[in-house]
C-alpha positions in Angstrom: 0.0 0.0 0.0 1.3 3.4 -1.0 -0.3 6.7 0.2 0.7 9.7 -1.9 0.5 13.5 -1.7 1.9 13.9 -5.1 2.3 11.5 -8.0 5.6 10.9 -9.9 5.7 10.5 -13.6 6.2 6.7 -13.3 3.1 6.4 -11.1 1.0 8.4 -13.5 2.1 6.1 -16.3 1.1 3.0 -14.2 -2.3 4.5 -13.4 -2.9 5.3 -17.1 -1.9 1.7 -18.0 -4.3 0.2 -15.4 -7.1 2.5 -16.6 -6.5 1.5 -20.2 -6.7 -2.2 -19.3 -9.9 -1.8 -17.4 -11.5 0.2 -20.2 -10.4 -2.3 -22.8 -11.5 -5.4 -20.9 -14.8 -4.1 -19.6 -15.8 -1.5 -22.2 -16.3 1.1 -19.6 -14.9 4.7 -19.1 -12.6 5.3 -16.1 -13.0 9.0 -15.3 -9.6 10.3 -14.0 -9.0 14.1 -13.8 -5.5 14.1 -15.1 -4.8 17.8 -14.8 -5.5 17.4 -11.0 -3.5 14.2 -10.7 -0.5 15.9 -12.3 -0.7 19.0 -10.0 -1.5 17.7 -6.6 -0.8 20.3 -3.9 1.3 18.0 -1.7 -0.5 19.2 1.4 -2.8 16.2 1.9 -3.0 12.6 0.8 -5.4 12.1 -2.1 -4.0 9.0 -3.9 -3.9 5.4 -2.7 -2.0 2.7 -4.7 -1.9 -1.1 -4.2 1.0 -3.1 -5.5 2.0 -6.7 -5.5 5.4 -7.8 -6.8 5.9 -4.3 -8.2 2.7 -4.3 -10.3 0.0 -1.7 -9.7 -3.3 -3.7 -9.1 -5.5 -1.1 -7.5 -5.8 2.7 -7.4 -8.2 5.1 -5.7 -8.2 8.9 -6.2 -9.9 11.6 -4.1 -10.9 15.0 -5.6 -11.8 17.8 -3.1 -13.6 20.7 -4.6 -15.0 22.0 -1.3 -14.6 21.2 2.4 -18.0 19.6 2.6 -17.4 16.6 0.4 -14.8 14.6 -1.6 -15.4 12.8 -4.9 -13.9 9.4 -5.1 -13.2 7.0 -8.0 -10.8 4.1 -8.5 -10.2 0.8 -10.2 -8.8 -2.7 -9.6 -7.1 -5.0 -12.1 -9.8 -7.1 -13.8 -8.1 -10.3 -12.8 -8.0 -9.3 -9.1 -11.5 -8.4 -8.4 -13.5 -9.6 -5.4 -10.3 -10.0 -3.3 -10.8 -7.0 -1.0 -8.3 -4.7 -2.7 -10.8 -1.8 -3.3 -12.4 -2.3 0.1 -8.9 -1.7 1.6 -8.3 1.4 -0.5 -11.7 2.7 0.4 -11.1 2.2 4.2 -7.8 4.1 4.0 -9.4 6.9 2.0 -12.3 7.0 4.5 -9.8 7.4 7.4 -8.0 10.2 5.6 -11.2 12.1 5.0 -12.3 11.6 8.6 -9.0 13.1 9.8 -9.7 16.1 7.6 -13.2 16.6 8.9 -14.9 15.9 5.5 -18.4 14.7 6.1 -19.4 12.9 2.9 -18.0 11.0 -0.1 -19.5 11.1 -3.6 -18.6 7.9 -5.5 -18.8 8.2 -9.2 -18.4 5.6 -12.0 -19.6 4.5 -15.4 -23.1 3.2 -15.2 -22.0 0.1 -17.1 -19.5 -0.9 -14.5 -21.0 -3.9 -12.7 -18.2 -4.0 -10.1 -18.7 -0.4 -9.1 -22.5 -0.9 -8.8 -21.9 -3.8 -6.5 -19.5 -1.8 -4.4 -22.0 1.0 -4.0 -24.6 -1.4 -2.8 -22.1 -3.0 -0.4 -21.3 0.3 1.3 -25.0 1.2 1.3 -24.4 4.3 -0.8 -27.4 6.4 -1.7 -28.0 7.5 -5.3 -27.3 11.2 -5.8 -27.4 12.2 -9.5 -26.2 11.3 -13.0 -24.2 13.1 -15.6 -23.6 12.6 -19.3 -20.1 12.9 -20.7 -20.5 14.5 -24.1 -17.7 14.8 -26.7 -17.3 16.9 -29.8 -14.9 14.9 -32.0 -12.4 16.6 -34.2 -14.2 15.6 -37.4 -17.5 17.2 -36.3 -19.0 19.7 -38.7 -18.0 23.4 -38.4 -20.3 25.5 -36.2 -22.8 27.9 -37.6 -23.6 30.7 -35.2 -24.7 34.3 -35.6 -22.6 37.0 -33.9 -24.7 39.4 -31.7 -23.8 43.0 -31.5 -22.5 44.2 -28.1 -21.4 40.7 -27.0 -17.7 40.2 -26.2 -15.9 37.1 -25.0 -12.5 37.6 -23.4 -10.1 36.0 -20.8 -11.0 36.7 -17.2 -8.8 38.9 -15.0 -7.7 37.8 -11.5 -9.4 40.8 -9.9 -12.7 39.5 -11.3 -12.7 36.4 -9.0 -15.3 37.8 -6.6 -17.7 38.8 -9.5 -17.3 35.4 -11.1 -17.9 33.7 -7.8 -21.1 35.6 -7.5 -22.3 34.7 -11.0 -21.4 31.0 -10.4 -23.3 30.9 -7.1 -26.4 32.5 -8.6 -26.4 30.4 -11.8 -25.9 27.0 -9.9 -27.9 28.0 -6.8 -24.8 27.6 -4.6 -23.6 29.3 -1.5 -21.2 32.1 -2.2 -18.5 31.1 0.3 -14.7 31.2 0.8 -14.2 27.8 -0.8 -16.0 28.8 -4.0 -13.9 32.0 -4.2 -10.7 30.1 -3.7 -11.8 27.7 -6.5 -12.6 30.5 -8.8 -9.3 32.3 -8.1 -7.4 29.0 -8.8 -9.2 28.5 -12.1 -8.3 32.0 -13.3 -4.6 31.8 -12.3 -3.8 28.2 -13.1 -1.6 27.8 -16.2 -3.5 24.7 -17.5 -7.0 26.2 -16.9 -8.7 28.9 -18.9 -11.5 31.1 -17.8 -13.4 33.2 -20.3 -16.1 35.8 -19.5 -19.1 37.0 -21.6 -19.7 40.7 -21.7 -22.9 42.2 -22.9 -22.8 46.0 -23.4 -19.8 46.0 -21.0 -21.4 44.0 -18.3 -20.1 40.5 -17.4 -23.1 38.2 -17.5 -21.5 34.7 -17.7 -18.4 32.6 -17.8 -17.0 29.4 -19.2 -13.9 27.4 -18.2 -11.9 24.6 -19.7 -8.9 22.5 -18.8 -6.2 22.8 -21.5 -5.0 19.2 -21.7 -2.9 17.5 -24.4 -5.4 15.2 -26.1 -8.6 16.8 -25.0 -10.0 20.2 -23.8 -12.5 19.7 -21.0 -15.2 22.4 -20.6 -16.7 23.0 -17.2 -18.2 25.7 -15.0 -20.2 27.2 -17.9 -23.0 29.4 -16.7 -25.0 32.6 -17.3 -26.8 34.9 -14.9 -30.4 33.7 -14.7 -31.8 37.0 -16.1 -29.5 36.7 -19.2 -30.4 33.1 -20.0 -32.4 32.2 -23.1 -31.1 35.2 -25.1 -28.5 33.3 -27.2 -25.5 34.5 -25.2 -24.8 31.0 -24.0 -24.7 29.5 -27.5 -22.4 32.3 -28.8 -20.1 31.8 -25.8 -19.9 28.0 -26.3 -19.4 28.3 -30.1 -16.7 30.9 -29.6 -14.9 28.8 -27.0 -15.0 25.7 -29.3 -13.5 27.7 -32.2 -10.9 29.2 -29.8 -9.8 25.8 -28.6 -9.6 24.4 -32.1 -7.5 27.4 -33.3 -5.1 26.7 -30.5 -4.7 23.0 -31.3 -7.0 20.6 -33.1 -8.4 18.0 -30.6 -11.6 16.6 -29.2 -13.6 18.7 -26.7 -15.5 17.1 -23.8 -17.9 18.2 -21.1 -20.3 16.8 -18.5 -23.9 17.8 -17.9 -26.7 16.7 -15.7 -28.9 14.1 -17.4 -32.0 16.1 -16.4 -30.8 19.4 -17.8 -32.7 19.4 -21.1 -31.9 23.0 -22.0 -28.1 22.4 -21.7 -28.4 19.1 -23.6 -30.1 20.7 -26.5 -27.5 23.5 -26.6 -24.6 21.1 -26.5 -26.1 18.9 -29.2 -26.6 21.9 -31.4 -22.9 22.6 -31.1 -21.9 19.0 -32.2 -21.5 17.3 -28.8 -22.7 13.7 -28.5 -23.3 11.6 -25.4 -20.6 8.9 -24.9 -21.0 7.8 -21.2 -23.4 8.1 -18.3 -21.7 8.6 -14.9 -23.7 7.9 -11.8 -22.9 9.6 -8.4 -23.7 7.9 -5.1 -23.4 9.5 -1.7 -22.0 7.8 1.4 -21.2 9.4 4.8 -17.6 9.4 6.0 -17.4 7.2 9.1 
């Protein structure tokens, strides 16, 4: 058992190889946030690795976006299932979160993963929500979108973090707290993350973010103030961002969206995104 605060290049390669094996053998998607794995802060333990004879057989990752919960995912070598490896990893992660005062865990996994479903039942996890992963492949048709007068999309400034925190909290019906402000500030200043804002007649009314990874750009945190929704600003922002990403470097573009958000699903489909995977989230208390 190895507990890690940061991951070395060799460990990242081992994790990627194990994920590829699980995906190939089981035809499932293993959702790993690579940008976060490469840039762990080193302040707390978020990665747990299980080896036998030098071979990585199990891995569990924690992602902490706020102090109230941690998202958790992981995998075990297909030939070593049902031998208690993931249960051991989960117990150690649970102990870590308890020591940090985090009250709940969100397990997330591909809906088609029978092993993950069985584990969720075993720990009596409660269903929370589901999200679609949607992908716009490189060969997708070019976007057709009308430009609206008075609409400007530009990079966010560091001093706009409080304003963008306010917009995010209102759009997603969240609490405007210190943790959200810290997350917004990180997203604006991080070298591998890009935050763009939408201005209408000089007023910032929305924002969109993406992780600038090698093979894929991942869009997240896309929102508009409620009073400015339904006016075409969102579609123009998304289309501009897609074109901007492709001008930088041709690659696929992905995002995740609540399965019940029909408006967002229609918008993403209109911009060439297609559903590839359904991820289910299950909640379990730390204890």
